[in-house]
PASELO-319041 format. One record per residue: residue in three letters; residue number from 1; x, y, z of N, C-alpha, C in turn. Coordinates in steps of 0.2 Angstrom, whole numbers, plus 2048, in hexadecimal, padded with zeros to 3 digits. Example, Ala and Ser with C-alpha at 12.3 -4.5 7.8 and 13.67 -1.06 7.14 Angstrom:
2
rest_nr_n.x_n.y_n.z_ca.x_ca.y_ca.z_c.x_c.y_c.z
ALA_1_842_7E4_827_83E_7EA_827_842_7F0_827
SER_2_840_7F5_823_844_7FB_824_840_800_827
This chain:
351
rest_nr_n.x_n.y_n.z_ca.x_ca.y_ca.z_c.x_c.y_c.z
MET_1_4DE_1FE_3A6_4D8_1F7_3A3_4D3_1F9_39E
ARG_2_4CF_1F5_39A_4CB_1F6_396_4C5_1F1_399
GLN_3_4C0_1F3_398_4B9_1F1_398_4B8_1F0_391
ILE_4_4B5_1EA_390_4B0_1E8_389_4AA_1E3_38B
PHE_5_4A5_1E7_389_49F_1E5_388_49B_1E1_381
GLY_6_49B_1DC_381_496_1D9_37C_492_1D6_37D
MET_7_48C_1D5_378_485_1D3_37A_485_1CF_371
SER_8_480_1CB_373_47B_1C7_36D_474_1C7_371
CYS_9_46E_1CB_36D_468_1C9_370_466_1C1_36E
SER_10_467_1C0_369_465_1B7_368_46B_1B0_36A
GLY_11_46D_1B6_36E_472_1B0_371_478_1AC_36E
ASN_12_479_1B1_36A_480_1AF_366_487_1B0_36A
LEU_13_489_1AC_36C_490_1AD_36E_495_1B1_369
SER_14_495_1AD_365_499_1B0_360_49B_1B7_35D
GLU_15_495_1BC_35E_492_1C1_35D_495_1C4_363
ALA_16_493_1C1_368_492_1C6_371_49A_1C7_371
VAL_17_4A1_1C1_36E_4A7_1C3_370_4AA_1C5_369
ASP_18_4A7_1C7_364_4A9_1CA_35E_4AE_1CF_35F
ARG_19_4B1_1D4_363_4B4_1D8_366_4B9_1D6_36A
LEU_20_4BA_1D1_36D_4C0_1CE_372_4C4_1CA_372
GLU_21_4CA_1CF_371_4D1_1CB_370_4D5_1CC_378
ASN_22_4D7_1C5_376_4DC_1C9_37E_4DA_1CA_385
PRO_23_4D3_1C5_387_4D1_1C8_38D_4D6_1C5_393
GLN_24_4D5_1C8_399_4D7_1C6_3A0_4D2_1C4_3A3
PHE_25_4CD_1C6_3A3_4C8_1C2_3A8_4C0_1C3_3A4
ILE_26_4BD_1BE_3A4_4B7_1BF_3A0_4B0_1BC_3A4
MET_27_4AB_1C2_3A5_4A5_1C0_3A8_49E_1BD_3A3
LEU_28_49A_1B7_3A4_496_1B7_39F_48E_1B7_3A2
MET_29_489_1BA_3A0_483_1B9_3A3_47F_1B8_39B
SER_30_47B_1B2_39D_477_1AE_39A_470_1AE_399
ASN_31_46C_1AB_396_467_1A7_396_465_1A3_39A
ASN_32_460_19F_39C_462_199_39E_461_194_39A
ALA_33_45E_195_396_45F_18D_38E_467_18D_38C
GLN_34_467_192_38C_470_193_389_475_191_38D
PHE_35_475_195_394_47A_195_399_47F_18F_399
GLU_36_47D_18B_398_482_182_399_486_184_391
THR_37_482_184_38E_488_184_388_48B_18C_384
HIS_38_489_190_386_48E_196_386_493_196_38C
VAL_39_492_192_391_499_193_399_49E_18B_393
ARG_40_49C_187_390_4A2_184_38C_4A4_187_386
ALA_41_49F_18B_382_4A3_18D_37F_4A7_192_37E
LEU_42_4A7_196_384_4AA_19C_387_4B1_19B_389
GLU_43_4B1_192_38B_4B8_190_38D_4BC_18F_386
LYS_44_4B9_18A_383_4BC_18A_37D_4C0_190_379
MET_45_4BB_194_379_4BD_19B_375_4C4_1A0_37A
TYR_46_4C5_19F_380_4C8_1A1_384_4CB_19D_389
PRO_47_4CE_199_387_4CF_192_38D_4D4_196_390
GLY_48_4D5_194_397_4D8_196_39B_4D9_19E_39F
VAL_49_4D2_1A1_39C_4D1_1A8_3A0_4CD_1A8_3A3
PRO_50_4CE_1A9_3A9_4CA_1AB_3AE_4C3_1AF_3AC
SER_51_4BE_1AA_3B0_4B6_1AC_3AE_4B3_1A7_3B2
ILE_52_4AC_1AD_3B3_4A7_1AB_3B8_4A1_1AD_3B3
GLY_53_49C_1AB_3B5_496_1AB_3B2_491_1A9_3B7
CYS_54_48B_1AB_3B4_482_1AA_3B8_47C_1AC_3B0
ILE_55_478_1AA_3B4_471_1A9_3B0_46F_1B1_3B2
GLY_56_46F_1B6_3AE_46A_1BC_3AC_46C_1C0_3A7
MET_57_468_1C6_3A9_468_1CB_3A2_46F_1D1_3A5
SER_58_473_1D3_3A0_476_1D7_39F_477_1DE_39B
TYR_59_479_1E2_39C_478_1E8_399_481_1ED_39A
ASP_60_47E_1F3_393_482_1F6_394_47F_1FE_392
THR_61_47F_1FF_38B_479_205_38D_472_201_388
SER_62_474_1FD_389_46B_1F8_388_46B_1F3_38D
VAL_63_465_1EF_38C_464_1E9_391_464_1E1_38D
VAL_64_469_1DC_38E_468_1D6_38B_463_1D3_38E
GLU_65_45C_1D0_38D_458_1CD_392_458_1C6_391
GLU_66_458_1C3_38C_45A_1BD_389_45E_1B9_385
GLY_67_463_1BD_385_468_1BB_380_46F_1B9_386
VAL_68_475_1BD_383_47B_1BA_386_480_1C2_388
GLY_69_482_1C2_38B_486_1C9_38E_48D_1C7_390
ILE_70_492_1CB_38D_499_1C8_38F_49C_1D0_392
ILE_71_49F_1D2_398_4A3_1D5_39A_4AB_1D1_39C
ALA_72_4AF_1D7_399_4B6_1D2_398_4BB_1D9_399
PHE_73_4C1_1D8_39F_4C6_1DC_3A0_4CB_1DB_39C
VAL_74_4CD_1DE_399_4D4_1DF_395_4D9_1E5_397
ASP_75_4DF_1E3_395_4E5_1E8_395_4E5_1EA_39B
GLY_76_4E7_1E6_3A0_4E9_1E9_3A6_4E6_1E7_3AC
VAL_77_4E5_1DF_3AE_4E1_1DD_3B4_4E6_1D7_3B5
THR_78_4E6_1D5_3BA_4E8_1D0_3BD_4E2_1CC_3C0
ALA_79_4DF_1C7_3C0_4D9_1C3_3C1_4D9_1BB_3C2
THR_80_4D5_1BA_3C6_4D5_1B2_3C8_4CC_1AF_3C9
ALA_81_4CD_1AB_3C8_4C5_1A9_3C8_4C3_1A3_3CB
ASN_82_4C1_1A0_3D1_4BE_19B_3D4_4B8_19A_3D6
VAL_83_4B4_194_3DC_4AF_193_3DC_4AF_192_3E5
LEU_84_4A9_193_3E8_4A7_193_3ED_4A2_18D_3EE
GLU_85_4A3_186_3EE_49F_182_3EC_49A_17F_3F3
GLN_86_493_17C_3F2_490_17A_3F9_48C_17F_3FF
VAL_87_48A_187_3FB_489_18C_3FD_484_18E_404
SER_88_47F_189_400_47A_188_404_47B_183_40C
THR_89_482_182_40B_482_17E_411_48B_17D_416
MET_90_48F_17E_411_495_181_413_49B_183_40F
PRO_91_49B_189_40C_49F_18D_409_4A5_18C_40C
ILE_92_4A6_18E_414_4AC_18E_416_4B1_187_414
ARG_93_4AF_183_411_4B1_17D_410_4B8_17E_40B
TYR_94_4B5_185_407_4BA_184_400_4BD_18B_402
ILE_95_4BD_18E_407_4C1_193_40A_4C7_195_408
GLU_96_4CA_18F_409_4D1_18F_404_4D4_191_3FE
ARG_97_4CE_18E_3F9_4CE_193_3F3_4D1_19C_3F2
LEU_98_4CB_19D_3F6_4CB_1A3_3F6_4D2_1A8_3FA
GLU_99_4D4_1A4_3FE_4DA_1A5_401_4E2_1A5_3FC
GLU_100_4E0_1A0_3F8_4E6_1A0_3F5_4E6_1A5_3F0
ASP_101_4DF_1A6_3ED_4DF_1AC_3E6_4E0_1B1_3E9
VAL_102_4DF_1B5_3EE_4E0_1B9_3F4_4E7_1BA_3F3
ARG_103_4EC_1B4_3F5_4F3_1B6_3F3_4F6_1B5_3ED
ARG_104_4F2_1B2_3E8_4F4_1B1_3E2_4F5_1B8_3DE
VAL_105_4EE_1BD_3DE_4EE_1C2_3DC_4F1_1C7_3E0
GLY_106_4F3_1C6_3E6_4F6_1CD_3EA_4F4_1D2_3EA
GLY_107_4EE_1D2_3EA_4EB_1DA_3E8_4E9_1DF_3F0
THR_108_4E9_1E5_3EF_4E7_1E6_3F4_4E0_1EC_3F6
GLU_109_4DF_1EF_3FC_4D6_1F1_3FB_4D6_1F7_3F4
GLN_110_4DE_1FB_3F4_4DC_200_3EE_4DC_1FC_3E7
ASP_111_4DF_1F8_3E6_4E0_1F4_3DF_4DA_1EF_3DD
THR_112_4D8_1EA_3E2_4D5_1E5_3E0_4CD_1E5_3E5
VAL_113_4C8_1E0_3DE_4C3_1E0_3E1_4C1_1D9_3DF
CYS_114_4BB_1D6_3E3_4B9_1CE_3E2_4B3_1CF_3E0
ILE_115_4B0_1CC_3DB_4AA_1CD_3D7_4A8_1C7_3D8
ASP_116_4A3_1C6_3D9_4A0_1BE_3DA_498_1BE_3D7
PHE_117_497_1B7_3D4_491_1B7_3D3_48D_1B1_3D6
CYS_118_486_1B1_3DC_487_1AB_3E0_47F_1A8_3DE
ALA_119_47F_1A2_3E0_478_19D_3DB_474_19E_3E4
GLY_120_475_1A0_3E9_470_1A1_3ED_473_1A2_3F6
ASN_121_472_1A2_3FB_473_1A2_401_47A_1A9_401
ASP_122_476_1AE_400_47A_1B2_3FD_47E_1B5_403
ALA_123_47A_1B6_40A_47C_1B9_410_482_1B5_413
CYS_124_480_1AD_412_486_1AA_414_48B_1AA_412
VAL_125_48C_1AD_40B_492_1AA_405_496_1B0_408
LEU_126_493_1B5_406_496_1BE_407_49A_1BD_40F
THR_127_496_1BB_413_49C_1BB_41A_4A0_1B5_41C
THR_128_4A0_1B0_418_4A6_1AC_415_4AB_1B0_412
ILE_129_4AA_1B2_40D_4AF_1B6_408_4B1_1BB_40C
ASN_130_4AF_1BE_410_4B0_1C5_413_4B6_1C2_418
THR_131_4B4_1BD_41A_4BC_1BB_420_4C2_1BA_41E
VAL_132_4C2_1BA_415_4C7_1BC_413_4CB_1C4_411
LEU_133_4C5_1C3_40C_4C5_1CB_40A_4C9_1D2_40F
SER_134_4C4_1D1_415_4C4_1D6_41A_4CB_1D5_41B
ARG_135_4D0_1D0_41C_4D6_1D0_41E_4DB_1D7_41B
ARG_136_4D7_1D7_413_4DD_1DB_40E_4D8_1E2_40D
ASN_137_4D3_1E2_411_4CD_1E8_410_4CB_1E8_407
ILE_138_4CA_1E1_405_4C9_1E2_3FE_4C2_1E0_3FC
SER_139_4C0_1E5_3F8_4B9_1E8_3FA_4B4_1E0_3F3
LEU_140_4AF_1E1_3F4_4AA_1DB_3F0_4A5_1DF_3EC
VAL_141_4A2_1DC_3E6_49C_1DE_3E2_49A_1D9_3DF
GLY_142_493_1D8_3DF_491_1D2_3DC_489_1D2_3DC
GLY_143_487_1CA_3DB_480_1CB_3DC_47E_1C2_3D9
THR_144_477_1C4_3DB_474_1BB_3DA_472_1B9_3D2
GLY_145_474_1B5_3D0_471_1B3_3C9_46C_1AF_3CA
ASP_146_467_1AE_3C4_462_1AA_3C3_463_1A2_3C4
GLY_147_45F_19D_3C4_461_197_3C2_465_192_3C6
GLY_148_465_196_3CD_469_18F_3CF_470_18E_3CD
LYS_149_473_191_3C7_479_18E_3C5_480_195_3C4
VAL_150_485_193_3C5_48A_198_3C3_48E_195_3BF
SER_151_494_198_3BD_49A_194_3B8_49F_197_3BA
VAL_152_4A7_193_3BA_4AD_196_3BC_4B2_194_3B6
ASN_153_4B3_197_3B2_4BA_194_3B0_4B8_18E_3A9
GLY_154_4B2_18F_3AA_4AF_189_3A4_4AB_184_3A5
ARG_155_4A9_184_3AE_4A7_17F_3B1_4A1_181_3B4
ILE_156_49C_17C_3B4_495_180_3B6_494_17C_3BE
TYR_157_492_181_3C3_490_180_3CA_48A_181_3CC
GLU_158_487_17C_3CF_47E_17E_3D3_484_17F_3DB
ASP_159_47D_182_3E0_47E_183_3E6_486_187_3E7
ALA_160_488_18C_3E2_48F_18C_3E3_490_193_3E4
ALA_161_495_199_3E4_497_1A0_3E3_49A_1A0_3E0
ALA_162_49C_1A3_3D8_4A0_1A4_3D5_4A2_1AA_3D6
TYR_163_4AB_1AB_3D7_4AF_1B2_3D7_4B6_1B3_3D5
ALA_164_4B6_1B8_3D4_4BC_1BA_3D1_4BE_1BF_3D5
LEU_165_4C8_1C0_3D4_4CA_1C6_3D8_4CF_1C8_3D0
VAL_166_4CC_1CE_3D2_4D0_1D3_3CB_4D2_1DA_3CE
ARG_167_4DA_1D7_3CC_4DC_1DF_3CE_4DF_1E2_3C9
ASN_168_4DD_1EA_3C9_4DF_1EF_3C5_4E7_1EF_3C5
GLN_169_4EA_1EE_3C0_4EF_1EF_3BD_4F3_1F8_3BE
ASN_170_4EF_1FC_3BB_4F0_202_3BA_4EC_207_3BF
GLY_171_4EA_205_3C6_4E5_20B_3C9_4E3_208_3CD
ARG_172_4DE_20C_3D1_4DA_20A_3D7_4D2_208_3D4
VAL_173_4CF_204_3DA_4C6_201_3DA_4C5_203_3DF
LYS_174_4BF_205_3DD_4B9_207_3E3_4B3_203_3E3
THR_175_4B0_200_3E7_4A9_1FE_3E7_4A3_204_3EA
TYR_176_49D_205_3E6_498_208_3EA_490_205_3E9
LYS_177_48C_208_3ED_486_205_3EF_482_20B_3EF
GLU_178_47D_20B_3EA_477_20E_3E9_470_20E_3EB
ASN_179_46E_211_3EF_466_211_3F4_463_217_3F0
ILE_180_45D_214_3EE_459_217_3EB_451_217_3EE
TYR_181_452_216_3F5_44D_217_3FB_44F_21B_400
ARG_182_44A_21D_403_44B_221_409_445_21F_410
LYS_183_446_221_414_441_21D_41B_43C_223_419
MET_184_436_21D_419_431_21F_419_42C_221_422
GLY_185_42C_227_422_428_227_428_42B_225_42F
ASN_186_428_224_434_42B_222_43B_42A_21A_43D
TYR_187_428_216_435_428_210_438_42C_20C_43B
ARG_188_42B_207_43F_432_202_443_42C_1FD_446
PHE_189_430_1F8_441_42F_1F1_445_433_1EE_445
ILE_190_431_1E8_44B_435_1E4_44E_431_1DD_449
ALA_191_435_1D9_447_434_1D2_443_432_1CD_449
SER_192_430_1C8_447_431_1C1_44B_42B_1BD_447
ASP_193_42B_1B7_448_428_1B1_446_42D_1B1_43E
THR_194_433_1AF_43F_436_1B1_438_43A_1AB_437
ASP_195_439_1A8_431_43C_1A1_42D_446_1A4_42A
ARG_196_449_1A3_42F_44F_1A5_429_451_1A2_424
GLU_197_450_19C_424_44F_19A_41E_44C_19A_419
LYS_198_446_19D_419_442_19D_413_441_1A6_413
TYR_199_445_1A8_417_445_1B1_417_43E_1B4_416
VAL_200_439_1B1_41D_434_1B1_41C_432_1B6_423
ILE_201_42F_1BC_423_42D_1C2_428_426_1BD_42B
GLY_202_425_1BB_430_41D_1B9_433_419_1BF_436
THR_203_41B_1C3_43B_419_1C8_43D_41D_1CF_441
LEU_204_41A_1D6_43E_41D_1DA_43F_41A_1DE_446
ASN_205_41E_1DE_44C_41B_1E3_450_416_1DD_455
GLY_206_416_1D7_455_410_1D2_454_40A_1D3_451
ARG_207_40A_1D5_44A_405_1D3_445_407_1D2_440
SER_208_404_1CF_43A_403_1CD_437_407_1CF_431
ALA_209_40E_1CE_431_412_1D3_42B_40E_1D4_425
LYS_210_40A_1CF_422_407_1D3_41D_401_1D7_41C
GLN_211_3FF_1D5_423_3FB_1DC_424_3FB_1E2_426
VAL_212_401_1E1_429_404_1EA_42C_407_1EC_424
TYR_213_40A_1E9_421_40B_1EB_419_404_1ED_416
LYS_214_401_1EB_414_3F9_1EC_412_3F7_1F2_415
ASN_215_3F8_1F2_41C_3F4_1F9_420_3F6_1FE_41E
ILE_216_3FE_1FE_41E_402_205_41E_401_207_415
LEU_217_401_203_413_401_206_40B_3FB_205_406
HIS_218_3F6_202_40B_3EF_202_407_3EF_1FD_400
VAL_219_3F2_1F7_401_3F4_1F5_3FA_3EF_1EC_3FC
THR_220_3EE_1EA_3F8_3EA_1E3_3FA_3F1_1DE_3F9
ASP_221_3F1_1D7_3F8_3F3_1D1_3F9_3F6_1D2_3F2
GLU_222_3F2_1D3_3EC_3F6_1D1_3E7_3FB_1D9_3E4
GLU_223_3FA_1DE_3E8_3FD_1E1_3E5_406_1E4_3EA
ILE_224_405_1E0_3ED_40C_1E1_3F3_410_1DF_3EF
LEU_225_411_1D9_3EB_418_1D9_3E9_419_1DE_3E3
THR_226_416_1E1_3DF_418_1E9_3DB_41A_1EE_3E1
GLN_227_416_1F0_3E7_418_1F4_3EB_41E_1F4_3EF
THR_228_422_1EE_3EF_426_1EE_3F2_42D_1F1_3EE
PHE_229_42B_1F0_3E8_430_1F7_3E2_42F_1FD_3E5
GLN_230_42A_200_3E8_42A_207_3EA_42C_206_3F1
ASN_231_429_203_3F7_429_201_3FE_42D_1FB_3FF
PRO_232_433_1FA_400_436_1F4_402_437_1F5_40A
PHE_233_438_1F0_40E_43A_1F0_415_442_1F3_414
GLY_234_444_1F4_419_44B_1F6_41B_44E_1F4_420
LYS_235_454_1F5_422_457_1F1_42B_45D_1F6_429
ILE_236_45F_1F9_430_464_1FD_431_46B_1F8_433
ASN_237_46F_1FC_42D_473_1F7_430_47B_1FC_431
GLY_238_47C_1FF_436_480_203_438_47D_20C_434
ASP_239_481_20F_42F_47F_213_42D_47C_212_426
ASP_240_47C_20A_424_478_209_41F_470_207_41F
THR_241_46E_206_419_465_203_41A_468_1FC_415
CYS_242_465_1F7_418_465_1F1_413_45D_1F0_412
ILE_243_45E_1EF_40A_456_1F0_409_453_1EB_408
ILE_244_44E_1E7_40B_44B_1E3_409_444_1E1_404
SER_245_446_1DE_3FF_43F_1DD_3FA_43A_1D8_3FC
ILE_246_435_1D8_3FB_431_1D3_3FC_42F_1CE_3F7
LYS_247_430_1C9_3F7_431_1C3_3F3_428_1C1_3F0
GLU_248_425_1BF_3F8_41E_1BC_3F5_41A_1BD_3FB
VAL_249_413_1BB_3FB_410_1BB_3FF_40D_1B5_403
GLN_250_410_1B1_408_40E_1AD_40C_40B_1AB_413
GLY_251_403_1A9_40F_3FE_1AA_415_3FD_1B2_418
ASP_252_400_1B3_41F_3FE_1B8_420_405_1BB_422
ALA_253_40C_1B8_420_412_1BA_41F_415_1BB_419
LEU_254_41B_1BF_418_41E_1C4_412_425_1BF_412
ALA_255_426_1BB_40B_42D_1B7_40B_430_1BC_408
CYS_256_436_1BE_409_43B_1C3_406_441_1C3_402
PHE_257_447_1C5_3FF_44B_1C3_3FC_451_1C3_400
ARG_258_450_1C5_407_455_1C7_40B_454_1C3_412
GLN_259_45A_1C1_415_459_1BE_41C_456_1C3_420
VAL_260_450_1C1_425_44C_1C6_42C_44E_1C0_431
ASN_261_450_1C2_437_44F_1BF_43D_44B_1C1_441
ASP_262_448_1BC_445_446_1C1_44C_44A_1C5_450
SER_263_445_1C9_451_447_1D0_455_44B_1D5_450
ASP_264_44C_1D5_449_44E_1D8_447_44A_1DE_445
VAL_265_44D_1E6_445_44A_1E9_446_44A_1EE_43D
LEU_266_443_1ED_43C_442_1F0_433_43D_1F7_434
ILE_267_441_1F8_42D_43C_202_42C_439_201_424
LEU_268_435_204_426_432_205_41D_435_20A_41B
LEU_269_436_209_413_43A_20F_40D_433_20F_409
GLU_270_436_213_405_433_217_400_437_219_3FB
LEU_271_434_21A_3F5_43A_21B_3EF_43B_224_3EE
SER_272_43E_225_3EF_442_22A_3F0_444_22C_3E7
ASP_273_445_232_3E5_448_236_3DD_44D_232_3DC
TYR_274_44E_22D_3D9_451_22A_3D6_456_22B_3D2
ALA_275_451_230_3CC_459_234_3C8_45D_237_3CB
SER_276_45B_23B_3D0_461_240_3D4_465_23A_3D9
VAL_277_463_234_3DB_467_230_3DD_46C_22F_3D9
VAL_278_46C_22D_3D3_46E_22B_3CD_474_230_3CC
GLN_279_471_235_3CB_476_23C_3CA_47C_23D_3D0
ARG_280_47A_23A_3D5_47E_23D_3DD_483_237_3DA
THR_281_482_232_3DC_486_22B_3DA_48B_22D_3D6
ILE_282_488_230_3CE_48E_232_3C8_494_236_3C9
GLN_283_48E_23A_3D0_493_240_3D0_498_23E_3D5
MET_284_498_239_3DA_49B_238_3DF_4A1_234_3DB
ILE_285_4A0_22F_3D8_4A6_22A_3D1_4A9_230_3CE
CYS_286_4A5_234_3CA_4AB_239_3CA_4AF_23E_3CB
ARG_287_4AD_23E_3D2_4B2_243_3D7_4B9_23C_3DA
ASP_288_4B6_237_3D9_4BA_232_3DD_4BF_22F_3D8
PHE_289_4BC_230_3D0_4C0_22C_3CC_4BF_233_3C6
PRO_290_4C5_236_3C6_4C5_23A_3C0_4C5_237_3B9
SER_291_4C8_231_3B8_4CB_22D_3B4_4C9_226_3B4
ARG_292_4C5_223_3B2_4C0_21E_3B1_4C2_218_3AB
SER_293_4C5_213_3AE_4C6_20D_3A8_4BE_209_3A7
ALA_294_4BB_207_3AD_4B7_202_3AB_4B2_204_3B4
VAL_295_4A9_203_3B2_4A5_202_3B7_4A3_1FC_3B5
PHE_296_4A3_1F8_3BD_49E_1F0_3BA_498_1F1_3C0
SER_297_492_1EF_3BF_48E_1EF_3C3_487_1EB_3C6
VAL_298_485_1EB_3C8_480_1E5_3CB_47A_1EA_3CC
ASN_299_476_1EB_3C8_46E_1ED_3C9_469_1E7_3CC
CYS_300_464_1E8_3D0_460_1E5_3D3_45A_1E2_3CD
LEU_301_456_1DC_3CB_453_1DB_3C6_44C_1E2_3CA
PHE_302_448_1E1_3CF_446_1E6_3D1_446_1ED_3CF
ARG_303_44C_1F1_3D1_44F_1F6_3CE_44F_1F6_3C5
TYR_304_450_1F2_3C3_44E_1F1_3BA_447_1F1_3BB
LYS_305_441_1ED_3BC_43D_1EC_3BC_439_1F5_3BC
LEU_306_43A_1F8_3C2_439_1FC_3C2_438_203_3C0
PHE_307_440_203_3BE_443_208_3B9_43F_206_3B0
CYS_308_43E_201_3AF_43B_1FF_3A8_433_203_3AA
GLU_309_431_202_3AF_42A_203_3AF_428_20A_3AF
ARG_310_42D_20F_3B1_42E_216_3B2_433_217_3AC
GLY_311_433_213_3A7_436_217_39F_43D_21B_3A3
TYR_312_440_218_3A9_445_21B_3AB_44A_215_3A6
MET_313_44C_210_3A7_452_20C_3A6_457_20E_3A0
GLU_314_454_210_39A_457_210_397_45B_218_399
LYS_315_45B_21D_39B_45C_224_39C_460_221_39F
TYR_316_45F_21C_3A5_466_21B_3AA_46B_218_3A9
LEU_317_46A_214_3A4_472_210_3A0_474_217_39C
GLU_318_471_21A_398_474_21F_395_476_226_39A
GLU_319_476_227_3A1_479_229_3A6_47E_226_3A7
MET_320_47E_221_3AA_483_21B_3AD_489_21C_3A7
SER_321_487_21D_3A0_48D_21B_39C_490_224_39C
GLU_322_48D_227_39F_493_22E_3A0_498_22C_3A2
LEU_323_498_226_3A7_4A0_225_3AB_4A5_222_3A7
GLY_324_4A3_221_3A1_4A8_21C_39C_4A4_217_39B
SER_325_4A8_210_39B_4A7_20A_399_4A2_207_3A0
HIS_326_49D_206_39F_498_205_3A5_495_1FE_3A1
ALA_327_495_1F9_3A6_490_1F2_3A6_48E_1EE_3A9
GLY_328_48B_1EA_3A9_489_1E6_3B1_482_1E2_3AF
LEU_329_481_1DE_3B5_47C_1D9_3B6_474_1DA_3B9
VAL_330_471_1D9_3B5_46A_1DA_3BA_469_1D4_3BF
GLY_331_46A_1D6_3C4_46C_1CF_3CD_466_1CE_3CF
TYR_332_464_1C8_3CF_45F_1C8_3D6_461_1C7_3DE
GLY_333_466_1CE_3DF_469_1CE_3E6_470_1D0_3E3
GLU_334_470_1D6_3E6_477_1D9_3E7_47B_1D9_3EC
HIS_335_483_1D9_3EB_488_1D7_3F0_48B_1DC_3EF
TYR_336_48C_1E1_3F8_48F_1E6_3FA_496_1E6_3FD
ASN_337_49C_1E3_3FE_4A0_1E0_402_49B_1DA_406
ASN_338_49C_1DB_40D_49A_1D4_410_490_1D5_410
ARG_339_48E_1DA_40D_486_1D9_40D_485_1D8_407
PHE_340_47C_1D4_40A_478_1D1_405_472_1D9_403
VAL_341_472_1DB_3FF_46C_1E0_3FD_468_1DF_3F8
ASN_342_462_1E2_3F8_45D_1E2_3F3_45B_1E8_3EF
GLN_343_457_1E9_3EB_455_1EE_3E6_45C_1F4_3E7
SER_344_462_1F2_3E6_468_1F6_3E7_46B_1F6_3E0
MET_345_46E_1FB_3E0_476_1F9_3D9_47B_1F9_3DE
THR_346_480_1F6_3DD_487_1F5_3DF_48C_1F6_3D8
CYS_347_490_1FB_3DA_495_1F8_3D4_49E_1FA_3D5
VAL_348_4A3_1F7_3D1_4A8_1FA_3D2_4AC_1FE_3CC
VAL_349_4AF_202_3CF_4B3_207_3C9_4BA_204_3C9
PHE_350_4BB_205_3C1_4C2_204_3C2_4C6_20A_3BF
GLU_351_4CC_20D_3C3_4D0_213_3C1_4D2_211_3B9
C-alpha cells in the first residue's frame, strides 16, 4: 500500500487532492470555517470511497495550521468507515455497526487497525469500541478533533466518533505510543473532590490541587497552563503511565483534559530528553519494520506547542520522515488501543 498526503494552506481542496487517484480510504483534516464545505466536496470528488474527517491541523514534513490536509491510502488496503453516535450518552447503542464492519473487513491483529476521530467523551468511546476490537486483538490509533464535529462518508455528525477499519493487504500493521515525560521526584497524590464529568481535581492529599501544584513548581496561577507542558500529572496504569494535562484553573481546583476519579493515585511528571526519546521510537519502528509503506500518527496539540516553542517541530517532522511516508493529525487528545492519553504521540505503521 501507499500513503499520499496532500495539503493547501489556503484551504483549496482541489489543490490538496491534486495527486490523488483511485484512493481506497481518505482522511480529511480541515479548518473550522471550511470543514462542512470540504466534507461535501470530497464526497462528490470520490463518491463511495470510505472517509473520515475532523477539524484540526495536519502534517507531513510541515504543518497545515489553517488550511486543509488529506491523507489517503491507495494500492493495497481494504477499508470501511462508519460512526458511533450519541457518544456523550450511549455510544454502545451503535456498536452493531462496528461489529458488522469487523466482519466485513475480516482482519486480524497482524494486518488490521482501527483509526478514529472523536468529538468527545473519549474514554467511554474507547471502552465501547474495545469491546469489539479486543475479540480479535485489533489495535486502535486516533484522536480528538476540534469543534465537536466529525465526518463519515460525506456526512457531518456532532456528538459522535468517526472510525475506519483498515486492513493492509500486503503486510503487517503495528501501533506505538511515545511518552516524552518521566517521573519527577517521589511525589504521590490521592485525588479527591473530583468531578468526573468535568474532569476536575479538587484536592490532592486533602489540600487544594491548585496550591499543591503551585507550591511544588513555584509558579503563579497564570503560569500553570504553560507549566503543564513541562510538568503534567501522570496516572500509573500497569507498566504504563497515562499523562494528564491541565486545562484550566477553577478556583482552588484544576480542570484537566482527562478524567480523574476520587482515590486515583497520581504522580508528577517532568519533561525528559524528548529528542532522544524520538530517536528511540524511530529505531524501534525500524527494527520492527525494516520495510515500511506508511506511518500515520497523532501528535498532541500540547506537544506541538512545546516543540514549536523550543524550535524543534520542523526537525521532528524531518526526523520522522526518515521512516518514509509519515503524515498525521494534531489532536486534542490521543487514542491508543483502549486508552485515552494526553501530551503523547500515537501512531500506526504499515509494512
